[in-house]
Structure formats: C-alpha cells, structure tokens
C-alpha positions as CSV (number, residue, x, y, z in Angstrom):
1,L,-47.1,-6.5,69.2
2,Q,-46.9,-9.9,67.6
3,G,-48.8,-8.5,64.6
4,Q,-46.5,-5.6,64.2
5,I,-43.5,-7.9,64.3
6,E,-45.0,-10.1,61.6
7,S,-45.8,-7.0,59.5
8,L,-42.2,-5.7,59.9
9,K,-40.8,-9.1,59.0
10,S,-43.0,-9.1,55.9
11,E,-41.8,-5.6,54.9
12,L,-38.2,-6.5,55.6
13,S,-38.6,-9.6,53.4
14,Q,-40.2,-7.5,50.6
15,S,-37.4,-5.0,50.9
16,R,-34.7,-7.7,50.7
17,G,-36.4,-9.1,47.6
18,A,-36.6,-5.7,46.0
19,Q,-32.9,-5.1,46.9
20,E,-31.9,-8.4,45.4
21,R,-34.0,-7.7,42.3
22,L,-32.3,-4.2,42.0
23,A,-28.8,-5.8,42.4
24,R,-29.5,-8.3,39.7
25,D,-30.9,-5.7,37.4
26,L,-27.8,-3.5,38.0
27,T,-25.5,-6.4,37.3
28,E,-27.3,-7.2,34.0
29,L,-27.2,-3.5,33.1
30,Q,-23.5,-3.3,33.8
31,L,-22.8,-6.5,31.7
32,R,-24.8,-5.0,28.8
33,Q,-23.0,-1.7,29.1
34,K,-19.6,-3.6,29.2
35,D,-20.6,-5.5,26.0
36,M,-21.7,-2.3,24.3
37,V,-18.4,-0.6,25.2
38,Q,-16.4,-3.6,24.0
39,G,-18.3,-3.6,20.7
40,L,-17.7,0.1,20.2
41,V,-14.0,-0.2,21.0
42,Q,-13.6,-3.2,18.7
43,G,-15.4,-1.3,15.9
44,M,-13.2,1.8,16.5
45,D,-10.1,-0.4,16.5
46,E,-11.1,-2.0,13.2
47,R,-11.8,1.4,11.6
48,I,-8.5,2.8,12.9
49,R,-6.7,-0.3,11.7
50,R,-8.0,0.4,8.2
51,L,-6.3,3.9,8.4
52,E,-3.0,2.8,9.9
53,P,-0.1,2.1,7.7
54,V,0.4,-1.5,6.6
55,K,3.6,-3.4,6.0
56,V,4.2,-4.0,2.4
57,T,6.9,-6.0,0.5
58,L,7.3,-5.0,-3.1
59,D,10.2,-5.8,-5.4
60,G,12.2,-7.0,-2.4
61,F,11.7,-3.9,-0.4
62,E,9.7,-3.8,2.8
63,F,8.1,-0.5,3.8
64,L,5.0,0.9,5.5
65,A,2.2,2.3,3.3
66,E,-1.1,4.0,3.9
67,P,-4.0,1.7,3.0
68,S,-5.2,4.2,0.4
69,E,-1.7,4.3,-1.2
70,K,-1.7,0.5,-1.4
71,R,-5.2,0.4,-2.9
72,D,-4.4,3.1,-5.5
73,Y,-1.2,1.4,-6.6
74,E,-2.9,-2.0,-7.0
75,A,-5.7,-0.3,-9.0
76,A,-3.2,1.4,-11.3
77,M,-1.3,-1.9,-11.7
78,D,-4.5,-3.8,-12.5
79,I,-5.1,-1.4,-15.4
80,F,-1.5,-1.8,-16.6
81,R,-1.8,-5.6,-16.4
82,K,-4.9,-5.5,-18.6
83,G,-2.8,-3.9,-21.3
84,D,-4.7,-0.6,-21.4
85,F,-1.5,1.5,-21.4
86,V,-3.2,4.8,-22.1
87,A,-5.3,4.5,-19.0
88,A,-2.4,3.0,-17.1
89,Q,-0.2,5.9,-17.9
90,V,-2.9,8.3,-16.6
91,S,-3.5,6.3,-13.5
92,L,0.2,5.8,-12.7
93,N,1.0,9.4,-13.4
94,Q,-1.7,10.5,-10.9
95,F,-0.4,8.0,-8.4
96,V,3.2,9.3,-8.7
97,Q,2.0,12.9,-8.3
98,R,0.0,12.0,-5.2
99,Y,2.5,9.7,-3.5
100,R,5.8,11.1,-4.5
101,S,7.7,10.0,-1.4
102,G,5.8,6.8,-0.7
103,G,7.4,3.3,-0.8
104,Y,5.6,2.5,-4.0
105,A,7.0,5.6,-5.8
106,P,10.1,3.9,-7.5
107,S,8.0,0.9,-8.8
108,A,5.2,3.3,-9.9
109,L,7.8,5.4,-11.8
110,F,9.2,2.2,-13.4
111,W,5.7,1.0,-14.6
112,L,4.7,4.6,-15.6
113,A,7.8,4.8,-17.8
114,N,6.9,1.3,-19.3
115,A,3.4,2.5,-20.0
116,Q,4.7,5.6,-21.7
117,Y,7.1,3.5,-23.8
118,A,4.2,1.3,-24.9
119,N,2.4,4.5,-25.9
120,M,5.5,5.7,-27.8
121,D,5.9,8.7,-25.5
122,Y,9.6,8.0,-25.5
123,K,11.0,11.3,-24.1
124,E,8.7,11.1,-21.0
125,S,9.4,7.4,-20.7
126,M,13.2,8.1,-20.6
127,A,12.7,11.0,-18.1
128,N,10.7,8.7,-15.7
129,F,13.2,5.8,-16.0
130,Q,16.0,8.3,-15.2
131,H,14.0,9.8,-12.3
132,M,13.4,6.3,-11.0
133,L,17.2,5.6,-11.1
134,K,17.9,8.9,-9.4
135,V,15.5,8.3,-6.5
136,A,16.2,4.6,-6.1
137,P,19.5,3.5,-7.6
138,A,19.6,0.3,-5.6
139,H,16.0,-0.7,-6.6
140,P,15.8,-4.3,-7.9
141,R,14.4,-3.0,-11.2
142,A,17.2,-0.4,-11.7
143,S,19.0,-2.6,-14.2
144,E,15.8,-3.1,-16.1
145,A,15.3,0.6,-16.1
146,L,18.8,1.1,-17.7
147,L,18.0,-1.4,-20.3
148,A,14.7,0.3,-21.0
149,I,16.5,3.6,-21.4
150,S,18.8,2.1,-24.0
151,N,15.6,0.8,-25.8
152,V,14.2,4.3,-25.7
153,Q,17.5,5.7,-27.1
154,I,17.3,3.2,-29.9
155,E,13.8,4.3,-30.7
156,L,15.0,7.9,-30.7
157,K,17.8,6.9,-33.1
158,D,20.5,7.7,-30.5
159,T,22.6,4.5,-31.0
160,K,25.7,6.0,-29.4
161,G,23.7,6.9,-26.3
162,A,22.1,3.4,-26.2
163,R,25.6,1.8,-26.5
164,K,26.9,3.9,-23.6
165,T,23.8,3.1,-21.5
166,M,24.3,-0.6,-22.1
167,E,27.9,-0.3,-21.2
168,D,27.0,1.5,-18.0
169,L,24.4,-1.2,-17.3
170,I,27.1,-3.9,-17.6
171,K,29.5,-2.0,-15.3
172,A,26.8,-1.2,-12.7
173,Y,25.0,-4.5,-12.6
174,P,27.4,-7.1,-14.1
175,A,25.7,-10.2,-12.6
176,S,22.1,-9.3,-13.6
177,E,20.1,-10.9,-16.4
178,T,19.7,-7.5,-18.0
179,A,23.5,-7.1,-18.2
180,A,23.6,-10.4,-20.1
181,T,21.0,-9.0,-22.5
182,A,23.0,-5.8,-22.9
183,R,26.1,-7.9,-23.7
184,D,24.2,-9.8,-26.4
185,R,22.9,-6.6,-27.9
186,L,26.3,-4.9,-27.9
187,A,27.8,-7.9,-29.7
C-alpha cells in the first residue's frame, strides 16, 4: 500500500510538472500571438495611413488631399521649378485632368497657365488663368492671374483688353501688390 501511495505521489508530481510546463508554454504562445497580431495591426494601420487623405496647406488654403494627389502635384511642381516648362506643361495638364476637383486644382491651373505662357501658348494660358479665376475667385493668386491675363493680352496685341483687365484687377484687389503693378503699367 505504501509503495502504491509513493507511486501515485510520483505520478501526481509528474502530472503537476507537466501541467505547469503546458501552462507556461501556453502563456508564451499567447504572448507571441499577441505580438504578431499587434505587428500586423500596426503594419495595416501604417499602410492604411498612407492611403488616407492628408491635411495640406497651400497658398493659404487648408484642405484634405489624397497622398497620390499630393505626390503628383509636388512632382509636377518640381519639374516647373527646374524651368522645364514644356515638361511642366504636360505634367500639370495631366494633373489638372486627373484631379479636377481636388484642393490642388486652382494652384495647378495657375502654374499650368504660367508654363503655357512661358511656352508662348498664349490662348491656352489665358483660358487656364480664366478657368482658375472662375473656379477659385477668392484664391490668393487670383490677382496674379488677372495680371497674367493682361500680360497675355499684351502679347496677343489686345491692349484695350489688357487695360480693362488691369482696371478690373485694381477694382477687385485694390490692396494687392499686383494692383500696384497694374497702376504703374496703366500710368
């Protein structure tokens, strides 16, 4: 009887040891699984964050833009800043076609028109400056667009139109630097 009791005690001790070992293994497995799930969630959050709209401030306006829109605008503007106006015109035109209603659209139209002006594509330049003024009359660059339209009109030998545009500029934006420039030119 005593031998059986000792044998049962030994088996019970082994069972408890195995149970403790299994509990420890289970805890370690749960911790590893939790770490893996956290890593996956963080990775997904990071990837989703790259697709979510980002807050952008441009020319005094704050708006939400898709990351691809921001990236494409910055790429087009890099080309413009390098002075390659032919490539900038192509790039900005593609941008305007792709993101017509985006927050960058008025600024992109402004710079597209400037690139067209630099390429002596005056009619298209004027059309894009006018379109920019139509879609964003309160844009900070609106007065510059009006002055640029008068420049285009001068290039097209429409001095009466240029004079009227400069007068409109002075009336619409009397305190702007471009109004002062227009006053000087009119004089």
